[in-house]
BAVO-706332 format. One line per field, with one value per residue (C-alpha): x, y, z; residue number from 1; residue in one letter. Coordinates in Angstrom, 1 decimal. Layout:
BEGIN
px <- [X, ...]
py <- [Y, ...]
pz <- [Z, ...]
seq <- [NUM, ...]
type <- [A, ...]
//
This chain:
BEGIN
px <- [-4.0, -3.6, -2.4, -3.5, -1.0, -1.4, -2.5, -0.2, -1.7, -0.6, 3.1, 3.8, 1.6, 3.1, 6.0, 9.1, 9.0, 5.4, 6.0, 9.0, 7.0, 4.4, 6.8, 8.6, 5.4, 5.2, 6.5, 5.4, 1.7, 1.8, 4.0, 6.7, 5.2, 2.0, 4.2, 4.1, 7.5, 9.2, 7.8, 8.5, 11.5, 10.8, 7.5, 9.4, 11.8, 8.9, 7.2, 10.3, 11.1, 7.7, 8.4, 6.3, 5.6, 2.1, 0.7, 2.3, 3.7, 7.1, 8.0, 7.7, 4.1, 3.0, 4.3, 2.9]
py <- [-16.7, -13.9, -10.5, -7.3, -4.6, -1.5, 1.7, 4.6, 7.6, 10.9, 11.9, 8.4, 9.0, 12.5, 13.4, 14.2, 17.8, 18.2, 16.5, 18.7, 21.8, 20.9, 19.9, 23.3, 25.0, 23.1, 25.8, 28.8, 28.7, 30.5, 33.6, 33.2, 35.4, 33.2, 29.9, 29.2, 27.6, 30.4, 33.0, 30.9, 28.7, 27.6, 26.2, 24.4, 22.8, 21.7, 20.0, 18.3, 17.0, 15.2, 13.0, 9.9, 10.1, 11.6, 8.9, 5.7, 6.5, 4.9, 1.4, 0.8, 2.2, -0.2, -3.4, -2.9]
pz <- [-67.1, -69.6, -68.5, -70.3, -70.8, -68.6, -70.2, -69.9, -68.1, -66.6, -67.0, -68.6, -71.5, -72.2, -74.5, -72.3, -73.4, -72.4, -68.9, -68.4, -69.1, -66.6, -64.0, -64.3, -63.2, -60.0, -57.7, -59.6, -58.8, -55.6, -54.9, -52.4, -49.8, -49.7, -49.2, -45.5, -45.3, -47.3, -44.9, -41.7, -41.7, -38.2, -39.3, -42.0, -39.6, -37.3, -40.1, -41.2, -37.8, -37.5, -40.5, -40.3, -36.6, -36.8, -39.1, -37.6, -34.2, -33.2, -33.5, -29.7, -29.8, -32.7, -31.1, -27.5]
seq <- [1, 2, 3, 4, 5, 6, 7, 8, 9, 10, 11, 12, 13, 14, 15, 16, 17, 18, 19, 20, 21, 22, 23, 24, 25, 26, 27, 28, 29, 30, 31, 32, 33, 34, 35, 36, 37, 38, 39, 40, 41, 42, 43, 44, 45, 46, 47, 48, 49, 50, 51, 52, 53, 54, 55, 56, 57, 58, 59, 60, 61, 62, 63, 64]
type <- [X, X, X, X, X, X, X, X, X, X, X, X, X, X, X, X, X, X, X, X, X, X, X, X, X, X, X, X, X, X, X, X, X, X, X, X, X, X, X, X, X, X, X, X, X, X, X, X, X, X, X, X, X, X, X, X, X, X, X, X, X, X, X, X]
//
């Protein structure tokens, strides 16, 4: 069986400088007053407490 090399795409194909420039834009697209978690810390705490519970349930629920 012959394997073909994977082509590099996305950040892997970019120069480190270009990737760093794009990554630095990550949080700057929306002003702070329009970001829900920066306006309402309680909402951020609630979302963080959910973790993976919503998608998979607890271990006990999965193995009933």
